[in-house]
N, C-alpha and C positions, 0 to 999 in steps of 0.2 A: 748817283751813279751808285753807291750800295743799293739803294730802292730796286735799280734797274737789273742787279744780280740779282737780287734776293725773286724777282719776279722770275726774271729768266729760269733760276734754280727750283723755283715752286712750280711753271709749266713743265718743264722737264720732269719733275720728280711726279705730277699728275698724269703726265701724257705716256710711264711708264706703267704706271700703278694702272692705266687704262687698256693699257694694250696686253696686260698680264691676264685681264678677264678671259675665260673661256665659253663660248658658247657653241650650243648646238640646236638642231631643227629634226624633228618630227614631224610625219604626216600621220597624225590620226584617226584619218579615214581608209591608209593603205593597211596602216596597223590591224585596226578592227575589222577589215575587209577579212584578213588573216587569221581571224580568231575564230574558230570554230563555234564556241560559248556563244559568241556575237551573232552569228547567222542564225543561231539555232533558237536566240531568243527573238531576233526581229523575227523571223517568222513565225513564234510561236504567239507572239504581240498582234501580228497582223491576224493571222485567225481569232483572236480574240475579237480581235477589232471589227472585222468583216462579220462577226458572228451577231456582237452587240447592236451594228450598224443595221442589220436586216432586221433583228427583232423591235428598233426606233422605228424604221423603216414602215413593219408591218402596224404598227400601234397608230403611225400616221395617215396610211393609207386605211384603217377604218375609221379616222376622224373624217378623210375624205369623201370616203361610201357616205358616211353617216349623211354627211352635209348633202351630198349629190341627193339623196334619198329625202333629206327634209326637203329640199328645194321641191323636188317632185310631187311630193305629197300637200306640200305647203298650203295649195287650195283649198283640201279636204279636212283642215285639221283648225280647231277649237282653238280659240287665243292661248288657251291654259296646255292642250296640247302642244301648242306652238313653244312655248315657252318651258316646256316639258325636255321636249327633244333637246332646243336651242342649249339648253343645261348641260344636256347630255354631252351632245356636241364640243362645247367649251371645255368639258371635263374630264371629254378623251384626248382633246386638244394637248391638254395641259399636262396630264397624261404622257403624251410622248415629248412633250416639252422637258418632263421633269425624268424622264427614263434618259433624253439625250444628256441632260446636265448631269445626273449620276454617273452613267459612262465617261461621258467626254468634256465635262468639266474643268477647271483648273485643280481640283483634289478629286475628282473623278476618280471612278476604277480603272481607266485604262493608264493614268498618273499614275496610281499606286502601282500597279502590276510590271511599269515600264520601269520604275525604283527599284522593285522586289528582284528584275532579272536584270538589269544592265549596273546597277550601285555596283554589284561585287564584283562584275565586267572590269567599269571605273577602276577600281581599287586596285584591281591585279596588275592594268595596264599604270596605271599612278606609280605602283610602289615599282614597274622595272623601271619607269624613265627617270624614279631616283633612286635607283639601283645604277642604271648606268652613269647616270649625271655623277654619284660619287666615288663609282669606281675611277671614271676617265677624268674627274675634277671640271664638271662643269659649273660653274655660275649660274648659267640661265640656258633650259630649253624652250626653244620655242615652237608651237604647234604651227606649222606651214599649211593646213586645211584649214583652218580657220582664219590666220595674218592675210588680208587682202592686201597689203602694205607690201609684202616682199613680192620684188618684182622678181628678182633673181637673187640664186643662193646655192653655193657653191655642192655638188652633190658631196662632197669629202665631209661635209659637218652635218648629215643628213645619219641621224643615228636609228630612224627605223627601226632597219634590219636588227641592229644590236639589241632593242626594247625586246623584239620579235621573239630572240634568242633567249632573253633574259626570261620570256614566258613559255619558253619550250618548244615555241614553234618557227624553227630555224630555218631562212632563206637562203 
C-alpha cells in the first residue's frame, strides 16, 4: 500500500513539474523576412554569387571552345601539337573546376561571405529570442519554420512579433 501511495505521489509531483514548464514558438523565416539587414545581405550574396558564376561559366566556355577548335583542327595537327592542345584544354578545364571550388566549395568564398554577412544578423536574432525567453519565463523556444513535426500550434504561443519588437522592427 505504501508503494502505491509513494508511486502516486511521485507521479503527481512529476506531472506538476512538467506542466510548470513554459515553451513558445518562433517562425525564423518570418522574422528574417522582416529584418531589412537580412534582405540586403541576401541580395548582396546573390549578386556576388551571380558574378562568380558568370566568371566560372566564361572559363568553362573557353575550355569548351578550345575543345571544339581542337576537334576541328585535329586532322591537320601533328602528334606533338595534339598533345600540347590536349594539355591546354585539360589545364583550362582544371582552371574552371578550381575556380568553381574556390568560389562555391565547402570552405569557398561564398561560404565565407555568407558567414561574414549573416552571422551578426543571426546573433542579433538569437539574442532577441533569448531575451524574450528570459523576460517571459520560457524554458524552450522552438522554431516553427524548421520543425516539420509541428502539425498545429496555437498562435498564442508564437512570440515571433515579440522577437521582432526586441530587434526594433515592430509588427
